[in-house]
C-alpha positions as a printed NumPy array, in Angstrom:
array([[ 26.686,  14.071,  -3.   ],
       [ 24.307,  16.568,  -1.472],
       [ 24.99 ,  20.214,  -2.043],
       [ 25.641,  22.053,   1.207],
       [ 23.067,  24.626,   1.999],
       [ 22.977,  27.348,   4.704],
       [ 19.9  ,  28.846,   6.316],
       [ 19.722,  32.629,   5.588],
       [ 18.099,  35.613,   7.075],
       [ 14.727,  35.43 ,   5.251],
       [ 15.06 ,  37.8  ,   2.344],
       [ 13.747,  35.309,  -0.155],
       [ 10.839,  34.454,   2.122],
       [  9.899,  38.05 ,   2.374],
       [ 10.145,  38.391,  -1.434],
       [  7.771,  35.447,  -1.784],
       [  5.347,  36.946,   0.729],
       [  5.272,  40.126,  -1.458],
       [  4.592,  37.897,  -4.473],
       [  1.599,  36.29 ,  -2.709],
       [  0.156,  39.594,  -1.764],
       [  0.177,  40.902,  -5.276],
       [ -1.768,  37.903,  -6.655],
       [ -4.988,  39.68 ,  -5.498],
       [ -4.787,  43.247,  -6.931],
       [ -8.452,  43.991,  -6.736],
       [ -9.836,  45.989,  -9.614],
       [ -6.566,  45.865, -11.442],
       [ -6.912,  42.124, -11.976],
       [ -8.736,  42.572, -15.244],
       [ -5.99 ,  44.744, -16.725],
       [ -3.449,  42.847, -18.797],
       [ -0.81 ,  45.581, -18.422],
       [ -0.745,  45.053, -14.654],
       [  0.172,  41.375, -15.087],
       [  2.808,  42.255, -17.57 ],
       [  4.488,  44.567, -15.089],
       [  3.967,  41.976, -12.342],
       [  5.921,  39.435, -14.36 ],
       [  8.668,  41.875, -15.001],
       [  8.989,  42.733, -11.287],
       [  9.008,  39.14 ,  -9.869],
       [ 10.333,  36.964, -12.684],
       [ 13.568,  36.862, -14.706],
       [ 13.513,  36.776, -18.428],
       [ 14.417,  33.056, -18.478],
       [ 12.156,  32.058, -15.629],
       [  9.629,  29.275, -15.737],
       [  6.638,  27.87 , -13.775],
       [  6.323,  24.204, -13.383],
       [  2.803,  23.186, -12.328],
       [  1.957,  19.606, -11.414],
       [ -1.783,  18.795, -11.342],
       [ -3.713,  15.813,  -9.969],
       [ -6.824,  14.244, -11.486],
       [ -8.971,  13.299,  -8.576],
       [-11.143,  10.84 , -10.66 ],
       [ -8.288,   8.733, -12.026],
       [ -5.328,   9.765,  -9.78 ],
       [ -3.447,  10.719, -12.984],
       [ -0.791,  13.292, -12.737],
       [  0.249,  15.793, -15.393],
       [  3.084,  18.366, -15.311],
       [  2.878,  21.597, -17.248],
       [  5.72 ,  24.055, -17.685],
       [  4.958,  27.624, -18.496],
       [  7.635,  29.971, -19.859],
       [  7.986,  33.593, -18.846],
       [  6.218,  34.737, -22.085],
       [  3.013,  33.06 , -21.076],
       [  2.983,  33.873, -17.371],
       [  1.195,  37.084, -17.747],
       [ -1.481,  35.553, -19.911],
       [ -2.104,  32.752, -17.424],
       [ -2.512,  35.127, -14.546],
       [ -4.853,  37.347, -16.422],
       [ -6.887,  34.486, -17.808],
       [ -7.673,  33.085, -14.342],
       [ -9.5  ,  36.337, -13.416],
       [-11.399,  36.068, -16.72 ],
       [-12.863,  32.737, -15.511],
       [-15.224,  34.292, -12.926],
       [-12.496,  34.307, -10.191],
       [-12.979,  37.179,  -7.772],
       [ -9.844,  36.649,  -5.686],
       [ -6.62 ,  34.512,  -5.44 ],
       [ -4.732,  34.055,  -2.228],
       [ -1.602,  32.05 ,  -1.544],
       [ -0.782,  30.786,   1.921],
       [  2.729,  29.505,   2.92 ],
       [  3.235,  27.008,   5.763],
       [  6.485,  25.794,   7.243],
       [  8.653,  27.851,   5.026],
       [ 12.367,  27.303,   4.986],
       [ 15.007,  29.359,   3.163],
       [ 18.401,  28.11 ,   1.98 ],
       [ 21.297,  29.611,   0.11 ],
       [ 23.224,  27.658,  -2.538],
       [ 26.573,  28.311,  -4.22 ],
       [ 26.324,  30.926,  -6.948],
       [ 24.095,  33.258,  -5.055],
       [ 20.935,  31.131,  -5.369],
       [ 18.373,  31.123,  -2.656],
       [ 15.582,  28.546,  -2.359],
       [ 12.376,  28.766,  -0.475],
       [ 10.589,  25.552,   0.306],
       [  6.992,  25.291,   1.606],
       [  5.87 ,  21.717,   2.237],
       [  2.321,  23.022,   3.076],
       [  1.371,  25.677,   0.57 ],
       [ -2.066,  26.276,  -0.755],
       [ -3.817,  28.511,  -3.356],
       [ -7.249,  29.62 ,  -2.653],
       [ -9.521,  30.578,  -5.579],
       [-12.829,  32.337,  -4.8  ],
       [-15.409,  32.446,  -7.547],
       [-18.234,  34.851,  -8.254],
       [-20.964,  32.187,  -7.602],
       [-19.725,  31.633,  -3.99 ],
       [-17.626,  28.508,  -4.643],
       [-14.268,  28.263,  -2.943],
       [-11.526,  25.928,  -4.296],
       [ -8.469,  25.298,  -2.137],
       [ -5.484,  23.574,  -3.857],
       [ -2.793,  22.322,  -1.532],
       [  0.625,  21.102,  -2.511],
       [  4.429,  21.506,  -2.15 ],
       [  5.983,  24.785,  -3.318],
       [  9.675,  25.455,  -4.2  ],
       [ 10.828,  28.851,  -5.403],
       [ 14.32 ,  29.649,  -6.585],
       [ 15.512,  33.169,  -6.42 ],
       [ 18.502,  34.888,  -7.936],
       [ 19.791,  38.427,  -7.663],
       [ 19.062,  40.607, -10.656],
       [ 21.264,  43.37 , -12.088],
       [ 19.082,  45.897, -10.278],
       [ 19.814,  44.293,  -6.925],
       [ 16.347,  42.721,  -6.523],
       [ 15.608,  39.082,  -5.803],
       [ 13.613,  37.572,  -8.623],
       [ 12.166,  34.188,  -9.249],
       [ 14.192,  32.065, -11.605],
       [ 12.042,  28.88 , -11.229],
       [  8.914,  28.031,  -9.37 ],
       [  7.636,  24.476,  -8.899],
       [  4.193,  23.768,  -7.408],
       [  3.231,  20.078,  -7.031],
       [ -0.484,  19.671,  -6.283],
       [ -1.329,  17.11 ,  -3.781],
       [ -5.194,  17.489,  -3.89 ],
       [ -7.913,  20.035,  -3.927],
       [-11.252,  20.672,  -2.167],
       [-14.293,  22.573,  -3.408],
       [-16.577,  24.39 ,  -0.965],
       [-20.066,  25.8  ,  -1.71 ],
       [-21.502,  28.912,   0.028],
       [-24.789,  28.054,   1.747],
       [-26.299,  31.293,   0.537],
       [-25.755,  30.26 ,  -3.022],
       [-27.878,  27.08 ,  -2.707],
       [-31.44 ,  27.681,  -4.004],
       [-34.661,  25.768,  -3.141],
       [-36.947,  25.258,  -6.125],
       [-40.177,  23.12 ,  -6.552],
       [-39.826,  19.818,  -8.395],
       [-41.185,  20.208, -11.901],
       [-43.975,  17.972, -13.237],
       [-45.136,  17.066,  -9.822],
       [-48.769,  15.817,  -9.484],
       [-49.148,  17.033,  -5.926],
       [-51.008,  20.216,  -5.068],
       [-48.002,  21.465,  -3.043],
       [-45.028,  20.256,  -5.032],
       [-41.934,  19.397,  -2.846],
       [-38.834,  21.469,  -3.153],
       [-35.352,  20.368,  -3.896],
       [-31.969,  22.115,  -3.537],
       [-30.249,  23.482,  -6.538],
       [-26.509,  23.849,  -6.256],
       [-24.467,  26.269,  -8.431],
       [-22.471,  24.732, -11.359],
       [-19.007,  23.874, -10.616],
       [-16.497,  26.212, -12.395],
       [-13.639,  23.699, -12.396],
       [-12.851,  20.53 , -14.149],
       [-11.378,  17.2  , -12.731],
       [ -7.973,  18.846, -12.56 ],
       [ -9.192,  21.589, -10.196],
       [ -8.763,  24.495, -12.616],
       [-11.186,  26.383, -14.895],
       [-11.294,  24.829, -18.34 ],
       [-10.128,  27.917, -20.062],
       [ -7.064,  28.188, -17.906],
       [ -6.378,  24.432, -18.238],
       [ -6.506,  24.904, -22.077],
       [ -3.794,  27.576, -21.871],
       [ -1.664,  25.12 , -19.893],
       [ -2.175,  22.597, -22.701],
       [ -1.158,  25.234, -25.328],
       [  1.974,  25.937, -23.371],
       [  2.865,  22.259, -23.322],
       [  2.395,  22.111, -27.025],
       [  4.414,  25.226, -27.625],
       [  7.309,  23.745, -25.743],
       [  7.228,  20.679, -28.008],
       [  6.999,  22.905, -31.056],
       [ 10.228,  24.627, -29.962],
       [ 11.864,  21.24 , -30.007],
       [ 10.578,  20.716, -33.536],
       [ 11.844,  24.089, -34.695],
       [ 15.305,  23.46 , -33.221],
       [ 15.437,  20.032, -34.994],
       [ 14.438,  21.644, -38.24 ],
       [ 17.053,  24.319, -37.997],
       [ 19.879,  21.863, -37.17 ],
       [ 18.932,  19.114, -39.705],
       [ 17.591,  21.288, -42.511],
       [ 14.401,  19.297, -42.713],
       [ 10.845,  20.753, -42.922],
       [  8.449,  21.055, -40.077],
       [  6.471,  17.956, -40.944],
       [  9.664,  15.849, -41.449],
       [ 11.098,  17.187, -38.16 ],
       [  7.874,  16.377, -36.292],
       [  7.854,  12.826, -37.768],
       [ 11.521,  12.282, -36.813],
       [ 10.999,  13.422, -33.235],
       [  7.799,  11.341, -32.913],
       [  9.692,   8.199, -34.255],
       [ 12.567,   8.875, -31.804],
       [ 10.055,   9.163, -28.848],
       [  8.329,   6.021, -29.993],
       [ 11.598,   4.101, -30.139],
       [ 12.462,   5.223, -26.67 ],
       [  9.052,   4.1  , -25.317],
       [  9.518,   0.668, -27.085],
       [ 12.897,   0.322, -25.582],
       [ 11.72 ,   1.125, -22.086],
       [  8.943,  -1.409, -22.452],
       [ 11.347,  -4.109, -23.746],
       [ 13.687,  -3.43 , -20.875],
       [ 10.817,  -3.632, -18.388],
       [  9.586,  -6.915, -19.936],
       [ 13.155,  -8.445, -19.939],
       [ 13.503,  -7.528, -16.256],
       [ 10.24 ,  -9.213, -15.448],
       [ 11.191, -12.32 , -17.398],
       [ 14.572, -12.503, -15.664],
       [ 12.927, -12.166, -12.23 ],
       [ 10.449, -14.926, -13.256],
       [ 13.221, -17.284, -14.393],
       [ 15.15 , -16.772, -11.24 ],
       [ 12.128, -17.511,  -9.08 ],
       [ 11.414, -20.722, -11.033],
       [ 15.005, -21.808, -10.665],
       [ 15.043, -21.235,  -6.931],
       [ 11.877, -23.183,  -6.615],
       [ 13.317, -26.113,  -8.702],
       [ 16.638, -26.225,  -6.819],
       [ 15.2  , -26.071,  -3.279],
       [ 12.098, -28.145,  -2.907],
       [  9.811, -27.416,  -0.055],
       [  9.463, -30.137,   2.586],
       [  6.275, -29.922,   4.541],
       [  6.56 , -30.586,   8.22 ],
       [  4.029, -30.562,  11.099],
       [  4.857, -28.905,  14.225],
       [  2.949, -28.469,  17.427],
       [  0.291, -30.665,  19.097],
       [ -1.722, -32.753,  16.688],
       [ -5.454, -32.287,  16.771],
       [ -7.517, -34.763,  18.808],
       [ -9.832, -36.935,  16.813],
       [-13.371, -36.864,  18.039],
       [-15.899, -39.784,  17.804],
       [-19.658, -39.743,  17.898],
       [-21.467, -41.757,  20.722],
       [-22.28 , -44.409,  18.119],
       [-18.711, -44.734,  17.096],
       [-17.587, -44.932,  20.696],
       [-20.001, -47.766,  21.477],
       [-18.784, -49.707,  18.321],
       [-15.148, -49.291,  19.469],
       [-15.982, -50.592,  22.967],
       [-17.801, -53.577,  21.47 ],
       [-14.783, -54.427,  19.264],
       [-12.452, -54.165,  22.248],
       [-14.584, -56.556,  24.377],
       [-14.854, -59.007,  21.417],
       [-11.055, -59.021,  21.029],
       [-10.528, -59.6  ,  24.781],
       [-12.779, -62.655,  24.666],
       [-10.929, -64.11 ,  21.613],
       [ -7.619, -64.086,  23.583],
       [ -6.663, -67.454,  25.27 ],
       [ -6.459, -67.418,  29.106],
       [ -2.953, -67.014,  30.471],
       [ -1.603, -70.044,  32.572],
       [ -0.486, -69.116,  36.124],
       [  3.092, -69.822,  37.075],
       [  1.978, -72.174,  39.844],
       [ -0.537, -74.179,  37.829],
       [  0.61 , -77.907,  37.68 ],
       [  1.039, -79.78 ,  34.458],
       [ -0.742, -83.025,  33.77 ],
       [  0.723, -85.926,  31.707],
       [ -1.095, -87.392,  28.801],
       [ -1.639, -90.827,  30.55 ],
       [ -3.52 , -89.226,  33.426],
       [ -0.73 , -90.083,  35.819],
       [  0.053, -87.441,  38.306],
       [  3.695, -86.832,  38.912],
       [  4.556, -84.414,  41.506],
       [  7.697, -83.386,  43.213],
       [  8.328, -84.597,  46.806],
       [  6.751, -82.359,  49.22 ],
       [  9.483, -82.936,  51.681],
       [ 11.92 , -80.142,  51.195],
       [ 15.412, -81.19 ,  50.432],
       [ 18.26 , -80.245,  52.544],
       [ 19.627, -77.902,  49.93 ],
       [ 16.395, -75.847,  49.581],
       [ 16.653, -72.385,  51.001],
       [ 14.137, -71.118,  53.53 ],
       [ 12.771, -68.574,  51.095],
       [ 12.141, -71.212,  48.373],
       [ 10.367, -73.343,  50.849],
       [  8.113, -70.54 ,  52.057],
       [  7.333, -69.542,  48.33 ],
       [  6.375, -73.234,  47.632],
       [  4.146, -73.471,  50.646],
       [  2.37 , -70.2  ,  49.69 ],
       [  1.859, -71.534,  46.148],
       [  0.497, -74.854,  47.417],
       [ -1.968, -72.967,  49.7  ],
       [ -3.272, -71.02 ,  46.715],
       [ -4.167, -74.056,  44.717],
       [ -7.927, -74.685,  43.955],
       [ -9.702, -77.221,  46.147],
       [ -9.957, -79.774,  43.375],
       [ -6.132, -79.545,  42.731],
       [ -5.351, -79.966,  46.514],
       [ -7.779, -82.96 ,  46.658],
       [ -6.051, -84.706,  43.732],
       [ -2.604, -83.974,  45.21 ],
       [ -3.658, -85.485,  48.562],
       [ -4.996, -88.644,  46.84 ],
       [ -1.763, -89.069,  44.846],
       [  0.299, -88.811,  48.038],
       [ -1.928, -91.454,  49.688],
       [ -1.416, -93.857,  46.84 ],
       [  2.274, -93.395,  46.886],
       [  2.298, -94.292,  50.559]])
């Protein structure tokens, strides 16, 4: 069930804008005491920063969680990595109030712009969510901040690009090539020193779990670490087994469906016309002509039959009284269509009978 939330008047958004403005203090950026007071002003004692980074080479994602005790060190370290200014831009901000006096600010299009001393500009874009609570002094402070990086871009100042001659060139006037400044960031979009602090904070979080396990169970640090590592390994193995069992079950179901319902291939639509070469067409015509010559000739219905003793027997030509006019007309037409030889034989036969 979704928690109901109501849009507020913008107090938390204003507080987040003040937070973004103080990220670039100018000359005070190298002073550690300034960042200690900054964290005290904008963060609660139990606050945390969750930072999700993206590796542009392997598309790997890693999430680091920094506690309140390490926030000042992280903010101070980034200016010790040749960073001259830090700016945060907020896009499409929305503020919501939740039960318990909690206010959330959501920025789907937030970005952090780092400008380095060598002229390189790095822009990290992502999704920002800041959760504010009212402190005892009546000031809205950050209880939790979550920034999920969606990508970053690196820009080089044209003035920082040098043109130098190619060394070891045999030409009298050696050609020149462009020399770009060294990139101050790693594949995660952050300076290596700042990224190392994030790794330390991740390890410190795990060490806290080891210390808690040691206090509860009474085991030593090494035994507690081994027990936690064994428990994590068992969870990973269990997850892998569950995934393999799911895949095997899906495979068995698929095979069962294939066995129970065979596929019957049918052909729909017009069948393709078979084409023949000219030589094949000529051979087919020759076969058809040969087959036609092999067939016996058909006997016309009016052809007379001849007896074996060469005696002609014909029916009387005089029509009977019972013959209809149509039959007599048909017989006369048939007699007229006889060949001349047949008519001659018929006339001779009639004369002999007379």
